[in-house]
Backbone bond lengths (Angstrom), bond angles and torsions (degrees), N, CA, C in turn:
res aa  C-N    CA-C-N  psi(-1)  N-CA   C-N-CA  omega(-1)  CA-C   N-CA-C  phi
1 M - - - 1.447 - - 1.526 108.00 -
2 I 1.320 116.31 132.68 1.465 121.97 178.49 1.525 109.16 -112.58
3 Y 1.327 114.77 128.16 1.463 121.47 174.25 1.524 106.86 -107.71
4 N 1.322 116.54 117.40 1.468 119.05 179.23 1.524 112.79 -147.00
5 N 1.306 116.42 5.58 1.460 119.63 -179.00 1.530 109.39 -111.53
6 F 1.337 115.11 65.05 1.458 121.06 179.86 1.524 108.93 -143.65
7 N 1.300 115.59 162.46 1.460 121.81 -178.14 1.524 109.42 -94.05
8 S 1.333 116.41 114.12 1.458 121.65 177.82 1.515 108.93 -151.70
9 S 1.312 116.24 133.00 1.461 119.57 177.13 1.524 110.89 -78.43
10 A 1.336 118.58 -19.30 1.460 122.07 -175.49 1.525 114.19 -104.08
11 V 1.328 117.51 -34.60 1.468 120.90 -169.30 1.520 110.80 -116.67
12 K 1.340 115.22 130.21 1.466 120.91 177.65 1.528 111.26 -88.33
13 S 1.350 116.47 -45.16 1.462 119.08 -178.64 1.522 110.89 -156.39
14 V 1.338 113.75 156.92 1.462 122.38 175.10 1.520 106.34 -133.41
15 E 1.328 115.75 125.12 1.465 120.94 178.01 1.525 108.17 -116.53
16 I 1.320 116.37 131.16 1.456 121.52 -178.90 1.523 108.58 -112.59
17 L 1.334 114.59 123.37 1.461 122.01 177.71 1.529 108.25 -116.94
18 D 1.327 118.06 -163.25 1.466 121.77 -175.34 1.529 112.61 -48.11
19 N 1.298 118.73 -73.44 1.459 122.71 177.56 1.521 110.63 -122.05
20 L 1.326 116.03 26.16 1.457 121.13 -177.47 1.519 111.40 -128.16
21 V 1.309 114.93 149.65 1.458 122.48 172.63 1.522 106.10 -127.87
22 K 1.330 116.40 124.26 1.462 121.31 179.45 1.518 108.38 -109.94
23 V 1.331 115.77 130.44 1.452 121.70 -175.68 1.522 109.46 -124.07
24 V 1.326 116.42 135.55 1.461 122.52 172.01 1.517 106.40 -117.08
25 Y 1.334 114.82 123.67 1.460 121.18 179.70 1.523 110.12 -93.49
26 N 1.315 116.48 150.67 1.461 121.44 179.13 1.521 112.36 -64.59
27 S 1.326 117.63 -24.01 1.464 121.04 -178.66 1.527 112.15 -66.98
28 D 1.341 118.10 -24.86 1.466 122.54 177.08 1.520 108.25 -154.66
29 I 1.333 115.95 86.09 1.468 120.62 -174.19 1.531 112.92 -68.92
30 N 1.344 117.34 -9.11 1.459 120.67 179.03 1.525 112.61 -91.37
31 K 1.337 117.48 -2.84 1.463 121.38 -179.14 1.518 109.76 -115.91
32 E 1.323 114.86 132.57 1.459 121.39 -179.91 1.530 108.90 -112.67
33 Y 1.316 115.95 131.21 1.461 121.81 178.13 1.516 108.28 -102.12
34 T 1.318 116.28 131.51 1.461 121.59 -177.99 1.524 109.24 -111.68
35 F 1.323 115.61 130.88 1.452 122.56 -179.47 1.519 109.29 -123.91
36 S 1.322 116.07 141.70 1.460 118.95 171.06 1.525 107.61 -85.20
37 C 1.320 115.40 147.78 1.461 121.46 -176.71 1.523 107.77 -141.20
38 Q 1.330 116.67 120.10 1.463 121.18 -177.11 1.531 112.72 -72.54
39 N 1.339 116.58 -33.28 1.463 119.45 -177.05 1.535 108.75 -126.44
40 V 1.311 115.51 81.66 1.458 121.82 -175.27 1.530 111.44 -64.72
41 D 1.324 117.33 -37.17 1.471 120.14 -179.44 1.530 111.00 -62.57
42 E 1.323 116.24 -45.36 1.463 120.22 178.40 1.526 110.85 -64.05
43 F 1.342 115.96 -43.36 1.460 119.91 178.29 1.528 110.52 -59.06
44 Q 1.318 116.76 -45.42 1.466 121.06 -178.47 1.530 110.80 -63.40
45 D 1.327 117.37 -40.64 1.464 120.66 177.57 1.529 111.04 -62.43
46 Q 1.331 116.30 -44.04 1.467 120.69 -179.43 1.522 111.09 -68.01
47 L 1.333 117.12 -39.32 1.461 120.54 177.39 1.526 110.14 -64.01
48 S 1.316 117.32 -41.53 1.473 121.06 178.22 1.517 110.95 -60.07
49 A 1.331 116.85 -43.14 1.468 120.54 177.92 1.518 110.88 -62.75
50 E 1.326 116.51 -39.94 1.470 120.84 178.83 1.527 110.44 -65.12
51 L 1.326 116.44 -41.88 1.466 120.35 179.38 1.528 111.38 -65.23
52 I 1.317 117.36 -33.62 1.468 120.32 175.67 1.521 109.66 -64.56
53 D 1.348 116.90 -43.05 1.468 120.24 176.50 1.523 111.57 -60.65
54 V 1.331 116.42 -40.70 1.470 120.27 177.97 1.524 109.90 -63.82
55 E 1.332 116.54 -45.09 1.463 121.53 -178.11 1.526 111.73 -64.25
56 L 1.326 116.09 -38.71 1.466 120.18 179.31 1.526 111.68 -72.06
57 N 1.338 115.08 -13.47 1.467 121.31 175.97 1.529 111.11 57.11
58 N 1.331 115.71 41.51 1.458 119.36 -177.99 1.532 112.83 -90.89
59 G 1.319 116.74 5.77 1.456 120.88 176.62 1.518 114.16 84.29
60 K 1.329 117.25 -6.30 1.462 120.08 -178.79 1.521 112.30 -93.77
61 G 1.316 117.31 -31.31 1.456 120.94 -173.26 1.513 113.77 -80.96
62 S 1.334 115.81 136.53 1.458 122.50 175.29 1.524 108.32 -154.53
63 V 1.313 116.17 115.27 1.461 120.47 -178.93 1.530 109.99 -66.78
64 G 1.322 117.22 -42.01 1.460 120.61 178.76 1.515 112.24 -61.01
65 R 1.317 117.59 -45.53 1.468 121.39 178.54 1.527 110.32 -64.11
66 F 1.329 116.59 -42.16 1.463 120.98 178.47 1.532 110.77 -58.02
67 L 1.341 117.26 -48.75 1.464 120.43 -179.54 1.522 110.95 -63.84
68 F 1.337 117.25 -41.02 1.461 121.19 177.88 1.529 110.46 -58.24
69 Q 1.333 116.67 -44.17 1.465 120.89 179.47 1.530 111.10 -64.98
70 Q 1.320 117.11 -40.04 1.464 120.81 179.28 1.534 110.75 -63.71
71 I 1.325 117.00 -39.92 1.464 121.58 178.24 1.525 109.91 -69.25
72 S 1.328 117.08 -45.48 1.469 121.70 -179.44 1.526 111.90 -61.49
73 N 1.322 117.05 -36.69 1.465 121.77 -179.51 1.523 113.32 -81.68
74 G 1.333 117.16 -3.52 1.457 120.98 178.63 1.511 113.89 81.19
75 R 1.316 117.99 9.44 1.468 120.81 178.08 1.532 110.86 -75.99
76 L 1.328 115.60 -28.50 1.460 121.80 172.55 1.526 107.33 -117.33
77 V 1.321 116.62 127.24 1.469 121.67 179.89 1.522 107.57 -121.97
78 E 1.328 115.53 121.72 1.460 119.20 -176.09 1.523 111.21 -64.49
79 S 1.322 115.57 133.51 1.464 122.50 176.35 1.519 107.31 -94.99
80 K 1.310 116.35 131.01 1.477 118.99 -178.91 1.486 110.56 -117.23
């Protein structure tokens, strides 16, 4: 599943595969970052909730902040 139709100053797209999450940032749309994710279903549910907050424009939702928190908490681990 590819998410790319959302408003974010930091993130262009998020693609969710089997145990991987691929992110393209607006700072370099030609580079894709790949992260391993142990619980893709949970991640997808949380991302969907974040996107709803962004869509509702209630000031709470931020895809960039959400991804940063997921990386900081070790839920997303960059694959090199």
